[in-house]
N, CA, C and O of each residue as an XYZ file, in Angstrom:
464
protein
N     -18.807      1.828    -37.570
C     -18.290      2.171    -36.250
C     -16.860      1.665    -36.155
O     -16.538      0.594    -36.669
N     -16.012      2.431    -35.502
C     -14.616      2.055    -35.433
C     -14.174      1.552    -34.074
O     -13.150      0.874    -33.991
N     -14.885      1.848    -33.022
C     -14.440      1.412    -31.700
C     -15.397      1.810    -30.602
O     -16.556      2.145    -30.843
N     -14.878      1.764    -29.390
C     -15.664      2.106    -28.210
C     -15.836      3.615    -28.153
O     -14.867      4.345    -28.365
N     -17.041      4.107    -27.874
C     -17.262      5.552    -27.805
C     -16.331      6.230    -26.806
O     -15.981      5.654    -25.775
N     -15.947      7.429    -27.117
C     -15.008      8.178    -26.293
C     -15.503      8.358    -24.862
O     -14.704      8.316    -23.926
N     -16.781      8.554    -24.680
C     -17.303      8.846    -23.352
C     -17.829      7.610    -22.642
O     -18.595      7.724    -21.686
N     -17.433      6.449    -23.093
C     -17.736      5.231    -22.370
C     -19.058      4.592    -22.711
O     -19.781      5.016    -23.612
N     -19.338      3.565    -21.959
C     -20.539      2.766    -22.149
C     -21.453      3.015    -20.964
O     -21.065      2.797    -19.816
N     -22.667      3.472    -21.242
C     -23.554      3.879    -20.154
C     -24.762      2.955    -19.962
O     -25.354      2.926    -18.883
N     -25.125      2.210    -20.994
C     -26.307      1.354    -20.895
C     -25.978     -0.054    -21.370
O     -24.956     -0.286    -22.016
N     -26.860     -0.988    -21.039
C     -26.666     -2.351    -21.509
C     -26.736     -2.388    -23.034
O     -26.023     -3.162    -23.672
N     -27.587     -1.558    -23.612
C     -27.699     -1.511    -25.072
C     -26.363     -1.130    -25.707
O     -26.012     -1.651    -26.766
N     -25.611     -0.221    -25.068
C     -24.284      0.142    -25.566
C     -23.369     -1.079    -25.599
O     -22.694     -1.341    -26.595
N     -23.360     -1.819    -24.496
C     -22.518     -3.026    -24.420
C     -22.957     -4.064    -25.442
O     -22.122     -4.650    -26.132
N     -24.277     -4.296    -25.544
C     -24.789     -5.306    -26.471
C     -24.482     -4.949    -27.921
O     -24.126     -5.818    -28.716
N     -24.620     -3.675    -28.263
C     -24.320     -3.227    -29.621
C     -22.856     -3.479    -29.963
O     -22.541     -4.050    -31.007
N     -21.970     -3.049    -29.077
C     -20.543     -3.220    -29.345
C     -20.144     -4.693    -29.343
O     -19.283     -5.108    -30.118
N     -20.763     -5.472    -28.479
C     -20.468     -6.906    -28.444
C     -20.843     -7.549    -29.782
O     -20.082     -8.342    -30.338
N     -22.018     -7.197    -30.284
C     -22.448     -7.736    -31.571
C     -21.533     -7.315    -32.703
O     -21.172     -8.132    -33.551
N     -21.158     -6.057    -32.722
C     -20.254     -5.565    -33.762
C     -18.882     -6.217    -33.667
O     -18.266     -6.527    -34.686
N     -18.408     -6.424    -32.457
C     -17.094     -7.034    -32.269
C     -17.084     -8.486    -32.746
O     -16.136     -8.923    -33.398
N     -18.129     -9.222    -32.421
C     -18.166    -10.629    -32.841
C     -18.368    -10.766    -34.352
O     -18.046    -11.806    -34.927
N     -18.898     -9.722    -34.998
C     -19.047     -9.731    -36.456
C     -17.798     -9.207    -37.166
O     -17.733     -9.212    -38.395
N     -16.815     -8.758    -36.400
C     -15.588     -8.252    -36.990
C     -15.668     -6.813    -37.445
O     -14.837     -6.374    -38.239
N     -16.643     -6.071    -36.964
C     -16.851     -4.689    -37.377
C     -16.050     -3.681    -36.545
O     -16.058     -2.487    -36.845
N     -15.370     -4.147    -35.518
C     -14.594     -3.256    -34.654
C     -13.130     -3.656    -34.729
O     -12.800     -4.842    -34.764
N     -12.268     -2.673    -34.753
C     -10.821     -2.921    -34.806
C     -10.356     -3.668    -33.560
O     -11.016     -3.594    -32.524
N      -9.241     -4.383    -33.635
C      -8.728     -5.136    -32.476
C      -8.519     -4.279    -31.228
O      -8.745     -4.743    -30.110
N      -8.092     -3.041    -31.415
C      -7.912     -2.150    -30.268
C      -9.247     -1.883    -29.585
O      -9.309     -1.831    -28.357
N     -10.312     -1.715    -30.356
C     -11.644     -1.503    -29.797
C     -12.154     -2.738    -29.079
O     -12.817     -2.629    -28.047
N     -11.849     -3.911    -29.616
C     -12.240     -5.164    -28.964
C     -11.538     -5.282    -27.615
O     -12.150     -5.680    -26.624
N     -10.256     -4.937    -27.580
C      -9.499     -4.984    -26.324
C     -10.066     -3.992    -25.307
O     -10.136     -4.289    -24.115
N     -10.469     -2.820    -25.781
C     -11.068     -1.817    -24.886
C     -12.400     -2.309    -24.337
O     -12.675     -2.148    -23.148
N     -13.222     -2.901    -25.179
C     -14.500     -3.448    -24.732
C     -14.272     -4.556    -23.706
O     -14.988     -4.642    -22.709
N     -13.294     -5.385    -23.950
C     -12.970     -6.467    -23.006
C     -12.564     -5.886    -21.653
O     -12.978     -6.398    -20.612
N     -11.763     -4.830    -21.656
C     -11.354     -4.185    -20.401
C     -12.559     -3.609    -19.661
O     -12.634     -3.691    -18.435
N     -13.494     -3.030    -20.400
C     -14.720     -2.507    -19.783
C     -15.504     -3.630    -19.103
O     -15.984     -3.474    -17.980
N     -15.625     -4.756    -19.792
C     -16.357     -5.898    -19.228
C     -15.639     -6.457    -18.005
O     -16.279     -6.805    -17.013
N     -14.318     -6.543    -18.073
C     -13.550     -7.007    -16.914
C     -13.711     -6.043    -15.745
O     -13.736     -6.466    -14.589
N     -13.819     -4.759    -16.039
C     -14.051     -3.766    -14.998
C     -15.406     -3.949    -14.328
O     -15.537     -3.744    -13.122
N     -16.417     -4.334    -15.111
C     -17.719     -4.623    -14.520
C     -17.616     -5.773    -13.524
O     -18.199     -5.727    -12.440
N     -16.865     -6.808    -13.908
C     -16.700     -7.952    -13.001
C     -15.948     -7.550    -11.737
O     -16.352     -7.900    -10.628
N     -14.870     -6.825    -11.906
C     -14.046     -6.440    -10.754
C     -14.764     -5.451     -9.849
O     -14.560     -5.462     -8.635
N     -15.597     -4.603    -10.422
C     -16.264     -3.565     -9.652
C     -17.518     -4.017     -8.921
O     -18.203     -3.203     -8.301
N     -17.817     -5.287     -8.987
C     -19.054     -5.747     -8.337
C     -18.882     -5.993     -6.851
O     -19.859     -6.273     -6.156
N     -17.665     -5.895     -6.352
C     -17.397     -6.167     -4.944
C     -17.224     -4.888     -4.145
O     -16.800     -3.857     -4.667
N     -17.562     -4.982     -2.867
C     -17.339     -3.891     -1.923
C     -16.977     -4.517     -0.576
O     -17.259     -5.689     -0.329
N     -16.361     -3.738      0.272
C     -16.018     -4.211      1.614
C     -16.979     -3.623      2.631
O     -17.296     -2.434      2.590
N     -17.439     -4.470      3.546
C     -18.326     -4.036      4.622
C     -17.723     -4.455      5.956
O     -16.970     -5.424      6.040
N     -18.069     -3.709      6.987
C     -17.593     -4.016      8.333
C     -18.074     -5.410      8.732
O     -19.241     -5.757      8.551
N     -17.135     -6.209      9.286
C     -17.479     -7.546      9.760
C     -17.420     -7.609     11.281
O     -18.398     -7.968     11.936
N     -16.247     -7.251     11.844
C     -16.110     -7.272     13.303
C     -14.786     -6.644     13.707
O     -13.905     -6.439     12.872
N     -14.649     -6.338     15.002
C     -13.385     -5.857     15.541
C     -12.488     -7.049     15.828
O     -12.960     -8.117     16.218
N     -11.184     -6.854     15.631
C     -10.204     -7.888     15.928
C      -9.393     -7.488     17.150
O      -9.091     -6.312     17.353
N      -9.048     -8.476     17.956
C      -8.161     -8.227     19.098
C      -6.734     -8.059     18.581
O      -6.422     -8.452     17.457
N      -5.873     -7.473     19.411
C      -4.474     -7.311     19.015
C      -3.865     -8.681     18.733
O      -3.977     -9.602     19.542
N      -3.223     -8.801     17.582
C      -2.573    -10.043     17.208
C      -3.497    -11.097     16.637
O      -3.024    -12.136     16.179
N      -4.792    -10.866     16.647
C      -5.745    -11.835     16.096
C      -5.704    -11.807     14.572
O      -5.662    -10.742     13.956
N      -5.717    -12.974     13.991
C      -5.689    -13.094     12.534
C      -7.092    -12.913     11.963
O      -8.081    -13.219     12.630
N      -7.179    -12.416     10.729
C      -8.496    -12.305     10.098
C      -9.073    -13.692      9.805
O      -8.355    -14.691      9.838
N     -10.356    -13.740      9.523
C     -11.041    -15.007      9.274
C     -10.658    -15.646      7.948
O     -10.949    -16.822      7.728
N     -10.022    -14.908      7.073
C      -9.613    -15.427      5.771
C      -8.540    -14.548      5.163
O      -8.100    -13.566      5.760
N      -8.132    -14.918      3.975
C      -7.070    -14.189      3.277
C      -7.647    -13.096      2.391
O      -8.841    -13.070      2.094
N      -6.750    -12.182      1.972
C      -7.111    -11.174      0.986
C      -7.436    -11.905     -0.302
O      -6.793    -12.927     -0.540
N      -8.315    -11.518     -1.115
C      -9.084    -10.288     -1.045
C     -10.412    -10.437     -0.302
O     -11.166     -9.469     -0.198
N     -10.712    -11.634      0.217
C     -12.007    -11.828      0.878
C     -12.120    -11.089      2.201
O     -13.214    -10.687      2.595
N     -11.009    -10.908      2.884
C     -11.005    -10.185      4.156
C      -9.871     -9.179      4.156
O      -8.789     -9.444      3.632
N     -10.125     -8.035      4.743
C      -9.124     -6.974      4.836
C      -9.153     -6.440      6.259
O     -10.218     -6.289      6.857
N      -7.969     -6.155      6.795
C      -7.864     -5.616      8.155
C      -7.413     -4.159      8.053
O      -6.439     -3.836      7.372
N      -8.148     -3.290      8.751
C      -7.828     -1.874      8.778
C      -7.579     -1.434     10.211
O      -8.188     -1.958     11.144
N      -6.689     -0.477     10.381
C      -6.495      0.162     11.672
C      -7.279      1.468     11.647
O      -6.971      2.376     10.875
N      -8.291      1.548     12.499
C      -9.174      2.708     12.537
C      -8.841      3.529     13.775
O      -8.864      3.024     14.898
N      -8.531      4.808     13.552
C      -8.183      5.693     14.656
C      -9.407      6.482     15.100
O     -10.118      7.063     14.279
N      -9.640      6.496     16.386
C     -10.694      7.328     16.979
C      -9.997      8.576     17.497
O      -9.337      8.537     18.536
N     -10.140      9.676     16.781
C      -9.419     10.896     17.121
C      -9.863     11.476     18.457
O      -9.048     12.038     19.188
N     -11.131     11.346     18.780
C     -11.625     11.895     20.038
C     -11.065     11.140     21.239
O     -10.626     11.752     22.213
N     -11.083      9.819     21.167
C     -10.602      9.001     22.285
C      -9.096      8.775     22.225
O      -8.478      8.418     23.227
N      -8.506      8.984     21.045
C      -7.075      8.774     20.893
C      -6.686      7.299     20.863
O      -5.559      6.948     21.215
N      -7.595      6.450     20.453
C      -7.322      5.017     20.403
C      -7.357      4.522     18.960
O      -7.894      5.172     18.063
N      -6.768      3.356     18.780
C      -6.772      2.687     17.479
C      -7.331      1.288     17.668
O      -6.973      0.584     18.612
N      -8.205      0.899     16.767
C      -8.734     -0.469     16.837
C      -8.566     -1.128     15.487
O      -8.556     -0.469     14.447
N      -8.434     -2.451     15.526
C      -8.289     -3.244     14.305
C      -9.677     -3.728     13.893
O     -10.407     -4.322     14.687
N     -10.021     -3.461     12.649
C     -11.347     -3.793     12.134
C     -11.188     -4.745     10.955
O     -10.359     -4.534     10.070
N     -11.990     -5.786     10.966
C     -12.006     -6.725      9.850
C     -13.131     -6.340      8.898
O     -14.278     -6.166      9.310
N     -12.788     -6.208      7.623
C     -13.765     -5.912      6.584
C     -13.906     -7.153      5.709
O     -12.920     -7.830      5.417
N     -15.123     -7.445      5.299
C     -15.384     -8.606      4.458
C     -15.835     -8.146      3.082
O     -16.645     -7.227      2.955
N     -15.307     -8.790      2.061
C     -15.673     -8.455      0.684
C     -16.966     -9.178      0.328
O     -17.089    -10.389      0.506
N     -17.922     -8.413     -0.175
C     -19.201     -8.979     -0.610
C     -19.531     -8.455     -1.997
O     -18.972     -7.458     -2.454
N     -20.445     -9.141     -2.653
C     -20.934     -8.681     -3.938
C     -22.030     -7.658     -3.689
O     -23.025     -7.959     -3.030
N     -21.853     -6.465     -4.206
C     -22.792     -5.376     -3.964
C     -23.946     -5.411     -4.962
O     -23.713     -5.408     -6.171
N     -25.179     -5.443     -4.478
C     -26.316     -5.415     -5.405
C     -26.455     -4.081     -6.144
O     -27.178     -4.004     -7.137
N     -25.780     -3.038     -5.680
C     -25.826     -1.737     -6.348
C     -24.699     -1.558     -7.364
O     -24.561     -0.473     -7.929
N     -23.902     -2.576     -7.608
C     -22.771     -2.469     -8.525
C     -23.249     -2.174     -9.948
O     -24.377     -2.497    -10.321
N     -22.384     -1.568    -10.712
C     -22.699     -1.176    -12.085
C     -23.145     -2.369    -12.937
O     -24.058     -2.238    -13.752
N     -22.520     -3.504    -12.758
C     -22.865     -4.696    -13.543
C     -24.339     -5.046    -13.374
O     -25.009     -5.406    -14.342
N     -24.840     -4.943    -12.158
C     -26.236     -5.284    -11.884
C     -27.178     -4.137    -12.255
O     -28.319     -4.372    -12.655
N     -26.699     -2.899    -12.123
C     -27.503     -1.748    -12.520
C     -27.797     -1.796    -14.016
O     -28.868     -1.389    -14.466
N     -26.828     -2.301    -14.777
C     -27.010     -2.419    -16.223
C     -27.889     -3.602    -16.610
O     -28.341     -3.692    -17.752
N     -28.134     -4.510    -15.668
C     -28.987     -5.657    -15.951
C     -28.248     -6.913    -16.365
O     -28.860     -7.860    -16.859
N     -26.936     -6.932    -16.169
C     -26.142     -8.113    -16.499
C     -26.079     -9.069    -15.318
O     -26.266     -8.676    -14.166
N     -25.810    -10.331    -15.628
C     -25.426    -11.293    -14.603
C     -23.932    -11.538    -14.772
O     -23.353    -11.218    -15.810
N     -23.322    -12.106    -13.748
C     -21.889    -12.402    -13.821
C     -21.619    -13.375    -14.961
O     -20.643    -13.217    -15.694
N     -22.473    -14.374    -15.116
C     -22.283    -15.371    -16.175
C     -22.355    -14.735    -17.562
O     -21.603    -15.124    -18.456
N     -23.244    -13.769    -17.754
C     -23.359    -13.101    -19.058
C     -22.098    -12.322    -19.399
O     -21.633    -12.348    -20.539
N     -21.551    -11.637    -18.421
C     -20.341    -10.851    -18.669
C     -19.148    -11.780    -18.908
O     -18.325    -11.518    -19.786
N     -19.051    -12.845    -18.144
C     -17.966    -13.812    -18.362
C     -18.070    -14.428    -19.747
O     -17.050    -14.631    -20.406
N     -19.278    -14.730    -20.202
C     -19.469    -15.283    -21.544
C     -19.108    -14.261    -22.613
O     -18.519    -14.617    -23.634
N     -19.451    -13.008    -22.392
C     -19.100    -11.953    -23.352
C     -17.587    -11.823    -23.474
O     -17.066    -11.636    -24.573
N     -16.883    -11.920    -22.355
C     -15.418    -11.853    -22.383
C     -14.854    -13.042    -23.153
O     -13.941    -12.884    -23.964
N     -15.396    -14.229    -22.903
C     -14.954    -15.423    -23.611
C     -15.185    -15.273    -25.110
O     -14.332    -15.650    -25.914
N     -16.337    -14.724    -25.486
C     -16.637    -14.516    -26.904
C     -15.653    -13.531    -27.546
O     -15.243    -13.716    -28.691
N     -15.282    -12.494    -26.807
C     -14.337    -11.512    -27.345
C     -12.943    -12.108    -27.504
O     -12.216    -11.754    -28.432
N     -12.573    -13.002    -26.609
C     -11.255    -13.624    -26.704
C     -11.164    -14.529    -27.927
O     -10.069    -14.777    -28.431
N     -12.297    -15.022    -28.406
C     -12.328    -15.888    -29.588
C     -12.262    -15.086    -30.886
O     -12.036    -15.657    -31.953
N     -12.457    -13.781    -30.809
C     -12.461    -12.937    -32.013
C     -11.055    -12.749    -32.517
O     -10.845    -12.069    -33.522
């Protein structure tokens, strides 16, 4: 095998196979870097924003980005705009969890790839 499949990684077995090959030196450095980017994407993609509460004019959010985000939501029917606070949470439906990984496993896989 020379690298990451063209059409991506779809199952945990795909990730585990490539991880094993990479740590054995069977994949080119470019493929190792691509696998690392895929794993980092799993970590980054585990978050989503959900509605937290409405904010008054001039009110500060409860925290800084990226944990909290403020949006201006326009109600076209009423012609009004309101400030909405969104909170970042870890989504149980994220790809990382759908594949059966834990955050610690993916972080360890990234660490292992950096040692290659």
